mmCIF file of the C-alpha atoms, coordinates in Angstrom:
data_MODEL
# 
_entry.id   MODEL 
# 
loop_
_atom_site.group_PDB 
_atom_site.id 
_atom_site.type_symbol 
_atom_site.label_atom_id 
_atom_site.label_alt_id 
_atom_site.label_comp_id 
_atom_site.label_asym_id 
_atom_site.label_entity_id 
_atom_site.label_seq_id 
_atom_site.pdbx_PDB_ins_code 
_atom_site.Cartn_x 
_atom_site.Cartn_y 
_atom_site.Cartn_z 
_atom_site.occupancy 
_atom_site.B_iso_or_equiv 
_atom_site.pdbx_formal_charge 
_atom_site.auth_seq_id 
_atom_site.auth_comp_id 
_atom_site.auth_asym_id 
_atom_site.auth_atom_id 
_atom_site.pdbx_PDB_model_num 
ATOM 1   C CA . MET A 1 1   ? 119.222 117.296 26.954  1.00 0.00 ? 1   MET A CA 1 
ATOM 2   C CA . LYS A 1 2   ? 118.862 118.186 30.664  1.00 0.00 ? 2   LYS A CA 1 
ATOM 3   C CA . VAL A 1 3   ? 115.125 117.773 30.516  1.00 0.00 ? 3   VAL A CA 1 
ATOM 4   C CA . PHE A 1 4   ? 115.466 114.410 28.767  1.00 0.00 ? 4   PHE A CA 1 
ATOM 5   C CA . PHE A 1 5   ? 117.965 113.277 31.452  1.00 0.00 ? 5   PHE A CA 1 
ATOM 6   C CA . GLU A 1 6   ? 115.673 114.269 34.294  1.00 0.00 ? 6   GLU A CA 1 
ATOM 7   C CA . LYS A 1 7   ? 112.787 112.325 32.687  1.00 0.00 ? 7   LYS A CA 1 
ATOM 8   C CA . PHE A 1 8   ? 115.027 109.314 32.170  1.00 0.00 ? 8   PHE A CA 1 
ATOM 9   C CA . VAL A 1 9   ? 116.089 109.345 35.827  1.00 0.00 ? 9   VAL A CA 1 
ATOM 10  C CA . ARG A 1 10  ? 112.455 109.567 36.962  1.00 0.00 ? 10  ARG A CA 1 
ATOM 11  C CA . VAL A 1 11  ? 111.433 106.663 34.759  1.00 0.00 ? 11  VAL A CA 1 
ATOM 12  C CA . VAL A 1 12  ? 114.275 104.498 35.982  1.00 0.00 ? 12  VAL A CA 1 
ATOM 13  C CA . ALA A 1 13  ? 113.519 105.360 39.610  1.00 0.00 ? 13  ALA A CA 1 
ATOM 14  C CA . PHE A 1 14  ? 109.869 104.536 39.075  1.00 0.00 ? 14  PHE A CA 1 
ATOM 15  C CA . PHE A 1 15  ? 110.648 101.097 37.668  1.00 0.00 ? 15  PHE A CA 1 
ATOM 16  C CA . LEU A 1 16  ? 113.140 100.391 40.422  1.00 0.00 ? 16  LEU A CA 1 
ATOM 17  C CA . PHE A 1 17  ? 110.433 101.264 42.936  1.00 0.00 ? 17  PHE A CA 1 
ATOM 18  C CA . LEU A 1 18  ? 107.977 98.887  41.238  1.00 0.00 ? 18  LEU A CA 1 
ATOM 19  C CA . THR A 1 19  ? 110.667 96.113  41.230  1.00 0.00 ? 19  THR A CA 1 
ATOM 20  C CA . TRP A 1 20  ? 111.390 96.658  44.912  1.00 0.00 ? 20  TRP A CA 1 
ATOM 21  C CA . SER A 1 21  ? 107.687 96.711  45.846  1.00 0.00 ? 21  SER A CA 1 
ATOM 22  C CA . ALA A 1 22  ? 107.024 93.517  43.962  1.00 0.00 ? 22  ALA A CA 1 
ATOM 23  C CA . SER A 1 23  ? 110.018 91.896  45.569  1.00 0.00 ? 23  SER A CA 1 
ATOM 24  C CA . PHE A 1 24  ? 108.851 92.968  49.030  1.00 0.00 ? 24  PHE A CA 1 
ATOM 25  C CA . ALA A 1 25  ? 105.324 91.745  48.375  1.00 0.00 ? 25  ALA A CA 1 
ATOM 26  C CA . GLY A 1 26  ? 106.665 88.369  47.295  1.00 0.00 ? 26  GLY A CA 1 
ATOM 27  C CA . ASN A 1 27  ? 108.958 88.121  50.277  1.00 0.00 ? 27  ASN A CA 1 
ATOM 28  C CA . PRO A 1 28  ? 107.259 89.808  53.266  1.00 0.00 ? 28  PRO A CA 1 
ATOM 29  C CA . VAL A 1 29  ? 109.325 90.403  56.332  1.00 0.00 ? 29  VAL A CA 1 
ATOM 30  C CA . ARG A 1 30  ? 108.674 87.722  58.973  1.00 0.00 ? 30  ARG A CA 1 
ATOM 31  C CA . THR A 1 31  ? 110.041 87.779  62.495  1.00 0.00 ? 31  THR A CA 1 
ATOM 32  C CA . TYR A 1 32  ? 109.746 84.932  64.914  1.00 0.00 ? 32  TYR A CA 1 
ATOM 33  C CA . LEU A 1 33  ? 109.742 85.487  68.622  1.00 0.00 ? 33  LEU A CA 1 
ATOM 34  C CA . GLY A 1 34  ? 110.792 82.455  70.623  1.00 0.00 ? 34  GLY A CA 1 
ATOM 35  C CA . ILE A 1 35  ? 113.011 81.324  73.480  1.00 0.00 ? 35  ILE A CA 1 
ATOM 36  C CA . ASP A 1 36  ? 116.049 82.603  71.627  1.00 0.00 ? 36  ASP A CA 1 
ATOM 37  C CA . GLN A 1 37  ? 114.513 86.106  71.611  1.00 0.00 ? 37  GLN A CA 1 
ATOM 38  C CA . GLY A 1 38  ? 113.528 86.028  75.300  1.00 0.00 ? 38  GLY A CA 1 
ATOM 39  C CA . LEU A 1 39  ? 110.082 84.343  75.279  1.00 0.00 ? 39  LEU A CA 1 
ATOM 40  C CA . SER A 1 40  ? 109.663 82.092  78.320  1.00 0.00 ? 40  SER A CA 1 
ATOM 41  C CA . ASN A 1 41  ? 108.277 79.181  76.309  1.00 0.00 ? 41  ASN A CA 1 
ATOM 42  C CA . ASN A 1 42  ? 107.612 78.431  72.628  1.00 0.00 ? 42  ASN A CA 1 
ATOM 43  C CA . PHE A 1 43  ? 104.068 77.024  73.360  1.00 0.00 ? 43  PHE A CA 1 
ATOM 44  C CA . VAL A 1 44  ? 101.940 80.214  73.298  1.00 0.00 ? 44  VAL A CA 1 
ATOM 45  C CA . ARG A 1 45  ? 98.337  79.611  74.327  1.00 0.00 ? 45  ARG A CA 1 
ATOM 46  C CA . CYS A 1 46  ? 96.901  83.149  74.214  1.00 0.00 ? 46  CYS A CA 1 
ATOM 47  C CA . ILE A 1 47  ? 97.859  86.663  73.005  1.00 0.00 ? 47  ILE A CA 1 
ATOM 48  C CA . TYR A 1 48  ? 96.501  89.999  74.155  1.00 0.00 ? 48  TYR A CA 1 
ATOM 49  C CA . GLN A 1 49  ? 97.316  93.684  73.494  1.00 0.00 ? 49  GLN A CA 1 
ATOM 50  C CA . ASP A 1 50  ? 96.566  96.060  76.358  1.00 0.00 ? 50  ASP A CA 1 
ATOM 51  C CA . ARG A 1 51  ? 95.497  99.647  76.168  1.00 0.00 ? 51  ARG A CA 1 
ATOM 52  C CA . ASN A 1 52  ? 99.117  100.820 76.492  1.00 0.00 ? 52  ASN A CA 1 
ATOM 53  C CA . GLY A 1 53  ? 100.196 98.870  73.404  1.00 0.00 ? 53  GLY A CA 1 
ATOM 54  C CA . PHE A 1 54  ? 102.054 96.079  75.229  1.00 0.00 ? 54  PHE A CA 1 
ATOM 55  C CA . MET A 1 55  ? 101.698 92.626  73.761  1.00 0.00 ? 55  MET A CA 1 
ATOM 56  C CA . TRP A 1 56  ? 101.095 89.831  76.282  1.00 0.00 ? 56  TRP A CA 1 
ATOM 57  C CA . PHE A 1 57  ? 101.761 86.159  75.587  1.00 0.00 ? 57  PHE A CA 1 
ATOM 58  C CA . GLY A 1 58  ? 100.520 83.408  77.762  1.00 0.00 ? 58  GLY A CA 1 
ATOM 59  C CA . THR A 1 59  ? 102.522 80.208  77.613  1.00 0.00 ? 59  THR A CA 1 
ATOM 60  C CA . TYR A 1 60  ? 102.923 76.847  79.358  1.00 0.00 ? 60  TYR A CA 1 
ATOM 61  C CA . ASP A 1 61  ? 105.712 78.436  81.420  1.00 0.00 ? 61  ASP A CA 1 
ATOM 62  C CA . GLY A 1 62  ? 104.860 81.988  82.355  1.00 0.00 ? 62  GLY A CA 1 
ATOM 63  C CA . LEU A 1 63  ? 103.312 85.234  81.297  1.00 0.00 ? 63  LEU A CA 1 
ATOM 64  C CA . ASN A 1 64  ? 105.324 87.454  78.869  1.00 0.00 ? 64  ASN A CA 1 
ATOM 65  C CA . ARG A 1 65  ? 105.034 91.239  78.252  1.00 0.00 ? 65  ARG A CA 1 
ATOM 66  C CA . TYR A 1 66  ? 106.608 92.434  74.974  1.00 0.00 ? 66  TYR A CA 1 
ATOM 67  C CA . ASP A 1 67  ? 107.277 96.118  74.268  1.00 0.00 ? 67  ASP A CA 1 
ATOM 68  C CA . GLY A 1 68  ? 108.488 95.598  70.717  1.00 0.00 ? 68  GLY A CA 1 
ATOM 69  C CA . TYR A 1 69  ? 112.123 95.266  71.821  1.00 0.00 ? 69  TYR A CA 1 
ATOM 70  C CA . GLU A 1 70  ? 112.318 92.887  74.750  1.00 0.00 ? 70  GLU A CA 1 
ATOM 71  C CA . PHE A 1 71  ? 110.381 90.614  77.024  1.00 0.00 ? 71  PHE A CA 1 
ATOM 72  C CA . LYS A 1 72  ? 109.515 90.833  80.676  1.00 0.00 ? 72  LYS A CA 1 
ATOM 73  C CA . ILE A 1 73  ? 108.613 87.451  82.117  1.00 0.00 ? 73  ILE A CA 1 
ATOM 74  C CA . PHE A 1 74  ? 106.252 86.841  85.062  1.00 0.00 ? 74  PHE A CA 1 
ATOM 75  C CA . ARG A 1 75  ? 106.293 83.493  86.843  1.00 0.00 ? 75  ARG A CA 1 
ATOM 76  C CA . ASN A 1 76  ? 104.887 82.041  90.025  1.00 0.00 ? 76  ASN A CA 1 
ATOM 77  C CA . ASN A 1 77  ? 107.171 82.358  93.109  1.00 0.00 ? 77  ASN A CA 1 
ATOM 78  C CA . PHE A 1 78  ? 105.972 80.178  95.947  1.00 0.00 ? 78  PHE A CA 1 
ATOM 79  C CA . LYS A 1 79  ? 107.786 82.482  98.388  1.00 0.00 ? 79  LYS A CA 1 
ATOM 80  C CA . ASN A 1 80  ? 105.845 85.518  97.159  1.00 0.00 ? 80  ASN A CA 1 
ATOM 81  C CA . ASN A 1 81  ? 102.057 85.460  97.535  1.00 0.00 ? 81  ASN A CA 1 
ATOM 82  C CA . ARG A 1 82  ? 101.785 88.546  95.261  1.00 0.00 ? 82  ARG A CA 1 
ATOM 83  C CA . SER A 1 83  ? 103.301 86.719  92.292  1.00 0.00 ? 83  SER A CA 1 
ATOM 84  C CA . LEU A 1 84  ? 101.576 85.040  89.343  1.00 0.00 ? 84  LEU A CA 1 
ATOM 85  C CA . ILE A 1 85  ? 99.237  82.333  90.669  1.00 0.00 ? 85  ILE A CA 1 
ATOM 86  C CA . ASN A 1 86  ? 100.379 79.678  88.139  1.00 0.00 ? 86  ASN A CA 1 
ATOM 87  C CA . ASN A 1 87  ? 102.656 79.464  85.115  1.00 0.00 ? 87  ASN A CA 1 
ATOM 88  C CA . TRP A 1 88  ? 100.277 77.693  82.741  1.00 0.00 ? 88  TRP A CA 1 
ATOM 89  C CA . ILE A 1 89  ? 98.328  80.561  81.122  1.00 0.00 ? 89  ILE A CA 1 
ATOM 90  C CA . ASN A 1 90  ? 95.046  79.972  79.369  1.00 0.00 ? 90  ASN A CA 1 
ATOM 91  C CA . ALA A 1 91  ? 93.435  83.422  79.046  1.00 0.00 ? 91  ALA A CA 1 
ATOM 92  C CA . ILE A 1 92  ? 94.249  87.107  79.208  1.00 0.00 ? 92  ILE A CA 1 
ATOM 93  C CA . SER A 1 93  ? 91.876  90.108  79.387  1.00 0.00 ? 93  SER A CA 1 
ATOM 94  C CA . GLU A 1 94  ? 91.730  93.671  80.734  1.00 0.00 ? 94  GLU A CA 1 
ATOM 95  C CA . ASP A 1 95  ? 89.170  95.376  82.954  1.00 0.00 ? 95  ASP A CA 1 
ATOM 96  C CA . ALA A 1 96  ? 87.821  98.917  82.845  1.00 0.00 ? 96  ALA A CA 1 
ATOM 97  C CA . GLN A 1 97  ? 90.556  100.084 85.276  1.00 0.00 ? 97  GLN A CA 1 
ATOM 98  C CA . GLY A 1 98  ? 93.321  98.813  82.980  1.00 0.00 ? 98  GLY A CA 1 
ATOM 99  C CA . ASN A 1 99  ? 94.218  95.814  85.181  1.00 0.00 ? 99  ASN A CA 1 
ATOM 100 C CA . LEU A 1 100 ? 95.140  92.577  83.427  1.00 0.00 ? 100 LEU A CA 1 
ATOM 101 C CA . TRP A 1 101 ? 93.143  89.458  84.301  1.00 0.00 ? 101 TRP A CA 1 
ATOM 102 C CA . ILE A 1 102 ? 95.121  86.218  83.931  1.00 0.00 ? 102 ILE A CA 1 
ATOM 103 C CA . GLY A 1 103 ? 93.427  82.794  83.743  1.00 0.00 ? 103 GLY A CA 1 
ATOM 104 C CA . THR A 1 104 ? 95.515  79.746  84.466  1.00 0.00 ? 104 THR A CA 1 
ATOM 105 C CA . ARG A 1 105 ? 95.075  76.027  85.099  1.00 0.00 ? 105 ARG A CA 1 
ATOM 106 C CA . GLN A 1 106 ? 95.064  76.678  88.833  1.00 0.00 ? 106 GLN A CA 1 
ATOM 107 C CA . GLY A 1 107 ? 92.832  79.775  89.129  1.00 0.00 ? 107 GLY A CA 1 
ATOM 108 C CA . ALA A 1 108 ? 92.976  83.398  88.058  1.00 0.00 ? 108 ALA A CA 1 
ATOM 109 C CA . CYS A 1 109 ? 94.623  86.551  89.326  1.00 0.00 ? 109 CYS A CA 1 
ATOM 110 C CA . VAL A 1 110 ? 94.746  90.250  88.498  1.00 0.00 ? 110 VAL A CA 1 
ATOM 111 C CA . TYR A 1 111 ? 97.940  92.123  87.607  1.00 0.00 ? 111 TYR A CA 1 
ATOM 112 C CA . GLN A 1 112 ? 98.188  95.792  88.750  1.00 0.00 ? 112 GLN A CA 1 
ATOM 113 C CA . SER A 1 113 ? 100.948 97.412  86.717  1.00 0.00 ? 113 SER A CA 1 
ATOM 114 C CA . LEU A 1 114 ? 101.411 100.305 89.065  1.00 0.00 ? 114 LEU A CA 1 
ATOM 115 C CA . SER A 1 115 ? 102.361 98.020  92.030  1.00 0.00 ? 115 SER A CA 1 
ATOM 116 C CA . ASN A 1 116 ? 103.699 95.266  89.791  1.00 0.00 ? 116 ASN A CA 1 
ATOM 117 C CA . ASN A 1 117 ? 101.822 92.763  91.851  1.00 0.00 ? 117 ASN A CA 1 
ATOM 118 C CA . PHE A 1 118 ? 99.205  90.068  91.347  1.00 0.00 ? 118 PHE A CA 1 
ATOM 119 C CA . SER A 1 119 ? 96.120  89.680  93.487  1.00 0.00 ? 119 SER A CA 1 
ATOM 120 C CA . PHE A 1 120 ? 93.941  86.596  93.914  1.00 0.00 ? 120 PHE A CA 1 
ATOM 121 C CA . LEU A 1 121 ? 90.220  86.238  93.042  1.00 0.00 ? 121 LEU A CA 1 
ATOM 122 C CA . TYR A 1 122 ? 87.401  84.755  95.117  1.00 0.00 ? 122 TYR A CA 1 
ATOM 123 C CA . TYR A 1 123 ? 83.902  83.463  94.662  1.00 0.00 ? 123 TYR A CA 1 
ATOM 124 C CA . TYR A 1 124 ? 80.912  82.404  96.781  1.00 0.00 ? 124 TYR A CA 1 
ATOM 125 C CA . ASN A 1 125 ? 80.519  78.656  96.781  1.00 0.00 ? 125 ASN A CA 1 
ATOM 126 C CA . PRO A 1 126 ? 77.056  76.927  96.928  1.00 0.00 ? 126 PRO A CA 1 
ATOM 127 C CA . ALA A 1 127 ? 77.143  77.179  100.725 1.00 0.00 ? 127 ALA A CA 1 
ATOM 128 C CA . LYS A 1 128 ? 77.593  80.964  100.308 1.00 0.00 ? 128 LYS A CA 1 
ATOM 129 C CA . LYS A 1 129 ? 81.091  80.773  101.774 1.00 0.00 ? 129 LYS A CA 1 
ATOM 130 C CA . LEU A 1 130 ? 84.002  82.643  100.301 1.00 0.00 ? 130 LEU A CA 1 
ATOM 131 C CA . GLU A 1 131 ? 86.598  80.556  98.461  1.00 0.00 ? 131 GLU A CA 1 
ATOM 132 C CA . GLN A 1 132 ? 89.724  81.422  96.514  1.00 0.00 ? 132 GLN A CA 1 
ATOM 133 C CA . LEU A 1 133 ? 89.345  80.606  92.798  1.00 0.00 ? 133 LEU A CA 1 
ATOM 134 C CA . ARG A 1 134 ? 91.636  77.663  92.109  1.00 0.00 ? 134 ARG A CA 1 
ATOM 135 C CA . SER A 1 135 ? 89.791  75.987  89.211  1.00 0.00 ? 135 SER A CA 1 
ATOM 136 C CA . VAL A 1 136 ? 91.050  75.731  85.699  1.00 0.00 ? 136 VAL A CA 1 
ATOM 137 C CA . VAL A 1 137 ? 90.143  78.967  83.916  1.00 0.00 ? 137 VAL A CA 1 
ATOM 138 C CA . LYS A 1 138 ? 89.281  78.510  80.215  1.00 0.00 ? 138 LYS A CA 1 
ATOM 139 C CA . ASP A 1 139 ? 88.365  82.023  79.163  1.00 0.00 ? 139 ASP A CA 1 
ATOM 140 C CA . ILE A 1 140 ? 87.965  85.635  80.476  1.00 0.00 ? 140 ILE A CA 1 
ATOM 141 C CA . GLU A 1 141 ? 85.774  88.280  78.869  1.00 0.00 ? 141 GLU A CA 1 
ATOM 142 C CA . ALA A 1 142 ? 85.024  91.965  79.762  1.00 0.00 ? 142 ALA A CA 1 
ATOM 143 C CA . ASP A 1 143 ? 81.789  93.746  78.815  1.00 0.00 ? 143 ASP A CA 1 
ATOM 144 C CA . SER A 1 144 ? 81.057  97.476  78.259  1.00 0.00 ? 144 SER A CA 1 
ATOM 145 C CA . ARG A 1 145 ? 79.617  97.764  81.786  1.00 0.00 ? 145 ARG A CA 1 
ATOM 146 C CA . GLY A 1 146 ? 82.944  96.875  83.340  1.00 0.00 ? 146 GLY A CA 1 
ATOM 147 C CA . ASN A 1 147 ? 81.847  93.386  84.357  1.00 0.00 ? 147 ASN A CA 1 
ATOM 148 C CA . MET A 1 148 ? 84.286  90.455  84.016  1.00 0.00 ? 148 MET A CA 1 
ATOM 149 C CA . PHE A 1 149 ? 83.153  86.963  83.073  1.00 0.00 ? 149 PHE A CA 1 
ATOM 150 C CA . VAL A 1 150 ? 85.357  83.994  83.891  1.00 0.00 ? 150 VAL A CA 1 
ATOM 151 C CA . ALA A 1 151 ? 84.660  80.604  82.276  1.00 0.00 ? 151 ALA A CA 1 
ATOM 152 C CA . THR A 1 152 ? 85.915  77.688  84.412  1.00 0.00 ? 152 THR A CA 1 
ATOM 153 C CA . PHE A 1 153 ? 86.343  73.961  84.181  1.00 0.00 ? 153 PHE A CA 1 
ATOM 154 C CA . ASP A 1 154 ? 84.131  72.977  87.128  1.00 0.00 ? 154 ASP A CA 1 
ATOM 155 C CA . LYS A 1 155 ? 82.600  76.140  88.610  1.00 0.00 ? 155 LYS A CA 1 
ATOM 156 C CA . GLY A 1 156 ? 80.655  77.237  85.501  1.00 0.00 ? 156 GLY A CA 1 
ATOM 157 C CA . LEU A 1 157 ? 80.587  80.873  84.621  1.00 0.00 ? 157 LEU A CA 1 
ATOM 158 C CA . LEU A 1 158 ? 81.642  83.395  87.252  1.00 0.00 ? 158 LEU A CA 1 
ATOM 159 C CA . LEU A 1 159 ? 80.515  86.986  87.202  1.00 0.00 ? 159 LEU A CA 1 
ATOM 160 C CA . PHE A 1 160 ? 82.694  89.701  88.699  1.00 0.00 ? 160 PHE A CA 1 
ATOM 161 C CA . ARG A 1 161 ? 80.754  92.968  88.910  1.00 0.00 ? 161 ARG A CA 1 
ATOM 162 C CA . ASN A 1 162 ? 82.668  96.166  87.921  1.00 0.00 ? 162 ASN A CA 1 
ATOM 163 C CA . GLY A 1 163 ? 85.557  96.657  90.339  1.00 0.00 ? 163 GLY A CA 1 
ATOM 164 C CA . ASP A 1 164 ? 84.865  93.535  92.476  1.00 0.00 ? 164 ASP A CA 1 
ATOM 165 C CA . SER A 1 165 ? 87.337  90.741  93.191  1.00 0.00 ? 165 SER A CA 1 
ATOM 166 C CA . ILE A 1 166 ? 84.619  88.414  94.449  1.00 0.00 ? 166 ILE A CA 1 
ATOM 167 C CA . ALA A 1 167 ? 82.402  86.551  91.946  1.00 0.00 ? 167 ALA A CA 1 
ATOM 168 C CA . TYR A 1 168 ? 78.984  85.021  91.835  1.00 0.00 ? 168 TYR A CA 1 
ATOM 169 C CA . ARG A 1 169 ? 78.367  81.750  90.040  1.00 0.00 ? 169 ARG A CA 1 
ATOM 170 C CA . ILE A 1 170 ? 75.928  81.873  87.134  1.00 0.00 ? 170 ILE A CA 1 
ATOM 171 C CA . PRO A 1 171 ? 73.604  78.874  86.608  1.00 0.00 ? 171 PRO A CA 1 
ATOM 172 C CA . LEU A 1 172 ? 72.558  77.731  83.152  1.00 0.00 ? 172 LEU A CA 1 
ATOM 173 C CA . GLU A 1 173 ? 68.972  77.921  84.172  1.00 0.00 ? 173 GLU A CA 1 
ATOM 174 C CA . LYS A 1 174 ? 67.290  79.346  87.200  1.00 0.00 ? 174 LYS A CA 1 
ATOM 175 C CA . GLY A 1 175 ? 67.581  76.965  90.121  1.00 0.00 ? 175 GLY A CA 1 
ATOM 176 C CA . SER A 1 176 ? 69.948  74.547  88.222  1.00 0.00 ? 176 SER A CA 1 
ATOM 177 C CA . ASP A 1 177 ? 73.387  73.345  89.235  1.00 0.00 ? 177 ASP A CA 1 
ATOM 178 C CA . SER A 1 178 ? 76.238  75.798  88.464  1.00 0.00 ? 178 SER A CA 1 
ATOM 179 C CA . SER A 1 179 ? 78.985  73.104  88.460  1.00 0.00 ? 179 SER A CA 1 
ATOM 180 C CA . TYR A 1 180 ? 79.214  72.772  84.640  1.00 0.00 ? 180 TYR A CA 1 
ATOM 181 C CA . GLU A 1 181 ? 82.240  73.266  82.468  1.00 0.00 ? 181 GLU A CA 1 
ATOM 182 C CA . ALA A 1 182 ? 82.212  76.650  80.657  1.00 0.00 ? 182 ALA A CA 1 
ATOM 183 C CA . THR A 1 183 ? 84.855  76.703  77.920  1.00 0.00 ? 183 THR A CA 1 
ATOM 184 C CA . ALA A 1 184 ? 84.359  80.121  76.349  1.00 0.00 ? 184 ALA A CA 1 
ATOM 185 C CA . VAL A 1 185 ? 82.339  83.318  76.858  1.00 0.00 ? 185 VAL A CA 1 
ATOM 186 C CA . LYS A 1 186 ? 81.698  86.280  74.560  1.00 0.00 ? 186 LYS A CA 1 
ATOM 187 C CA . ALA A 1 187 ? 79.887  89.547  74.964  1.00 0.00 ? 187 ALA A CA 1 
ATOM 188 C CA . ALA A 1 188 ? 78.747  89.934  71.409  1.00 0.00 ? 188 ALA A CA 1 
ATOM 189 C CA . ASP A 1 189 ? 76.809  93.115  70.548  1.00 0.00 ? 189 ASP A CA 1 
ATOM 190 C CA . SER A 1 190 ? 77.924  96.767  70.733  1.00 0.00 ? 190 SER A CA 1 
ATOM 191 C CA . GLN A 1 191 ? 76.196  97.278  74.037  1.00 0.00 ? 191 GLN A CA 1 
ATOM 192 C CA . HIS A 1 192 ? 77.506  93.958  75.374  1.00 0.00 ? 192 HIS A CA 1 
ATOM 193 C CA . THR A 1 193 ? 74.023  92.875  76.371  1.00 0.00 ? 193 THR A CA 1 
ATOM 194 C CA . LEU A 1 194 ? 74.078  89.709  74.294  1.00 0.00 ? 194 LEU A CA 1 
ATOM 195 C CA . TYR A 1 195 ? 76.169  86.899  75.653  1.00 0.00 ? 195 TYR A CA 1 
ATOM 196 C CA . TYR A 1 196 ? 77.373  83.652  74.104  1.00 0.00 ? 196 TYR A CA 1 
ATOM 197 C CA . LEU A 1 197 ? 78.529  80.923  76.466  1.00 0.00 ? 197 LEU A CA 1 
ATOM 198 C CA . GLN A 1 198 ? 80.079  77.665  75.202  1.00 0.00 ? 198 GLN A CA 1 
ATOM 199 C CA . VAL A 1 199 ? 79.228  74.823  77.564  1.00 0.00 ? 199 VAL A CA 1 
ATOM 200 C CA . LYS A 1 200 ? 80.850  71.373  77.324  1.00 0.00 ? 200 LYS A CA 1 
ATOM 201 C CA . ASN A 1 201 ? 78.453  68.742  76.056  1.00 0.00 ? 201 ASN A CA 1 
ATOM 202 C CA . ARG A 1 202 ? 75.662  71.362  75.794  1.00 0.00 ? 202 ARG A CA 1 
ATOM 203 C CA . GLY A 1 203 ? 76.641  73.505  72.890  1.00 0.00 ? 203 GLY A CA 1 
ATOM 204 C CA . VAL A 1 204 ? 76.323  77.287  72.927  1.00 0.00 ? 204 VAL A CA 1 
ATOM 205 C CA . LEU A 1 205 ? 74.025  79.204  75.315  1.00 0.00 ? 205 LEU A CA 1 
ATOM 206 C CA . ILE A 1 206 ? 72.774  82.575  74.015  1.00 0.00 ? 206 ILE A CA 1 
ATOM 207 C CA . THR A 1 207 ? 71.202  84.954  76.552  1.00 0.00 ? 207 THR A CA 1 
ATOM 208 C CA . ARG A 1 208 ? 70.535  88.653  77.057  1.00 0.00 ? 208 ARG A CA 1 
ATOM 209 C CA . LYS A 1 209 ? 70.281  88.364  80.784  1.00 0.00 ? 209 LYS A CA 1 
ATOM 210 C CA . ILE A 1 210 ? 72.868  87.155  83.315  1.00 0.00 ? 210 ILE A CA 1 
ATOM 211 C CA . VAL A 1 211 ? 71.310  85.985  86.561  1.00 0.00 ? 211 VAL A CA 1 
ATOM 212 C CA . LYS A 1 212 ? 73.575  85.340  89.524  1.00 0.00 ? 212 LYS A CA 1 
ATOM 213 C CA . LEU A 1 213 ? 72.980  82.680  92.133  1.00 0.00 ? 213 LEU A CA 1 
# 
């Protein structure tokens, strides 16, 4: 009788488990993160997970870091030149040193978590003079060599060599104008030696060699 009872309990438990599993599969748990949960804005334009596991959300109104429990919001403060450059976030990426690169509609900046500060980025203009990057940034991509590529609205593709905060503009062809609109960039193969660049009104440029101006 005892053996029969134990078998009966096991069978009942098994079918209860199957019922619970089917119910869970039919009704998966969904959690929404919005303003009510601490997000700065419900219009999320980009999402990135850094090497420490933090989730980053770029919105129309600020940069958000989420640790699974709560948000930390970063916004521009015109009184602080070490704050986020602009609140409209278009792109997020990470460099070889673990710094976060943030692309906005008024330039790009780099977030250093240790100092909790943002630093500006610069490039050489056609006159070979140094300028702060204030163009609309559409996309940011890192390759395996530690280089950072920034696609912009009117400055074309910018190349930041590993560890540099000053960029060189990349022409579509040797000797051509570099003031095109680059909308997306991707380092595609495992060695990151094959690059795809989306150019407005031109389609997709595929190249294995990046030549700076």
